[in-house]
C-alpha positions as CSV (number, residue, x, y, z in Angstrom):
1,X,0.1,0.1,0.0
2,X,1.4,3.5,-0.4
3,X,2.7,5.4,2.4
4,X,0.6,8.3,2.9
5,X,-0.1,10.9,5.6
6,X,-3.4,9.2,6.9
7,X,-1.9,5.6,6.5
8,X,1.1,6.8,8.5
9,X,-0.7,8.5,11.0
10,X,-3.0,5.3,11.4
11,X,0.3,3.3,11.6
12,X,1.4,5.4,14.4
13,X,-1.8,5.2,16.4
14,X,-1.6,1.4,16.0
15,X,1.8,1.5,17.3
16,X,1.3,3.5,20.2
17,X,-1.9,1.8,21.2
18,X,0.1,-1.6,20.9
19,X,2.6,-0.5,23.1
20,X,0.5,1.1,25.7
21,X,-1.5,-2.0,26.0
22,X,1.9,-4.2,26.5
23,X,1.7,-3.6,30.2
24,X,-0.5,-6.4,31.6
25,X,-2.3,-4.3,34.2
26,X,-3.7,-2.4,31.0
27,X,-4.7,-5.2,29.3
28,X,-6.4,-6.6,32.0
29,X,-8.2,-3.4,32.8
30,X,-9.4,-3.2,29.3
31,X,-10.3,-7.1,29.2
32,X,-12.3,-6.1,32.3
33,X,-14.0,-3.1,30.9
34,X,-14.7,-5.1,27.8
35,X,-16.7,-7.9,30.4
36,X,-18.7,-5.1,32.1
37,X,-19.7,-3.6,28.7
38,X,-20.7,-7.0,27.7
39,X,-22.7,-7.3,30.9
40,X,-24.2,-3.9,30.0
41,X,-25.0,-4.7,26.6
42,X,-26.8,-8.0,27.7
43,X,-29.0,-5.9,30.1
44,X,-29.9,-3.5,27.5
45,X,-30.5,-6.0,24.9
46,X,-32.7,-8.1,27.0
47,X,-34.6,-4.9,28.1
48,X,-35.3,-3.4,25.1
49,X,-36.4,-6.6,23.1
50,X,-38.5,-7.4,26.3
51,X,-40.4,-4.1,26.0
52,X,-40.9,-4.6,22.1
53,X,-42.4,-8.5,22.1
54,X,-42.4,-8.8,18.4
55,X,-38.6,-8.4,18.3
56,X,-37.6,-11.3,20.9
57,X,-36.8,-14.1,18.0
58,X,-34.8,-11.4,15.6
59,X,-32.9,-10.4,18.7
60,X,-32.0,-13.9,19.9
61,X,-31.1,-15.0,16.5
62,X,-28.8,-12.0,16.4
63,X,-27.2,-12.6,19.6
64,X,-26.8,-16.4,18.7
65,X,-25.1,-15.6,15.4
66,X,-22.8,-12.9,17.0
67,X,-22.0,-15.3,19.4
68,X,-21.2,-18.0,17.0
69,X,-19.2,-15.9,14.9
70,X,-17.1,-14.5,17.9
71,X,-16.5,-18.3,19.0
72,X,-15.3,-19.5,15.6
73,X,-13.1,-16.4,15.6
74,X,-11.3,-17.0,18.9
75,X,-11.3,-20.8,19.1
76,X,-10.6,-22.0,15.8
77,X,-8.0,-19.5,14.6
78,X,-4.0,-19.9,15.1
79,X,-2.9,-18.9,18.6
80,X,-1.1,-15.8,17.6
81,X,-4.6,-14.5,16.3
82,X,-6.3,-15.6,19.3
83,X,-4.2,-14.0,21.7
84,X,-4.3,-10.7,20.1
85,X,-6.1,-8.3,21.9
86,X,-9.1,-7.1,19.9
87,X,-10.2,-10.9,19.5
88,X,-9.7,-11.1,23.5
89,X,-11.8,-8.2,24.1
90,X,-14.4,-9.4,21.8
91,X,-14.3,-12.6,23.7
92,X,-14.6,-10.7,26.8
93,X,-17.4,-8.9,25.8
94,X,-19.2,-12.1,24.4
95,X,-18.9,-13.5,28.0
96,X,-20.2,-10.6,29.9
97,X,-23.3,-10.7,27.3
98,X,-23.9,-14.2,28.0
99,X,-23.4,-14.0,31.8
100,X,-26.0,-11.1,31.6
101,X,-28.5,-13.1,29.9
102,X,-28.3,-16.0,32.3
103,X,-28.5,-13.5,35.2
104,X,-32.1,-11.9,33.4
105,X,-33.3,-15.3,32.9
106,X,-32.8,-16.5,36.6
107,X,-34.3,-13.0,37.6
108,X,-37.4,-13.8,35.3
109,X,-38.0,-17.5,36.5
110,X,-37.9,-16.4,40.3
């Protein structure tokens, strides 16, 4: 690809973020924030789709498809790709989302 100013800018930003998140505590904090974001998204999705009763099946189908796509990306790719920070953050969001949906199901069941 041609080395334009915008390309150089994006490369510098990506390199800076990569060096910033090499610190294990920063990486752990980003993954924890991703987990909590997934928890929030799960609560928001279940609340919104529960309010409009006609979107329940569509929302659940989209969530299952997204979960399976993230599973395929995180668990069936080479180790170097699966250990990358964006893939781990997506996996943490997925885990928080699934956990939140289980908690919502237990709340509705009681």
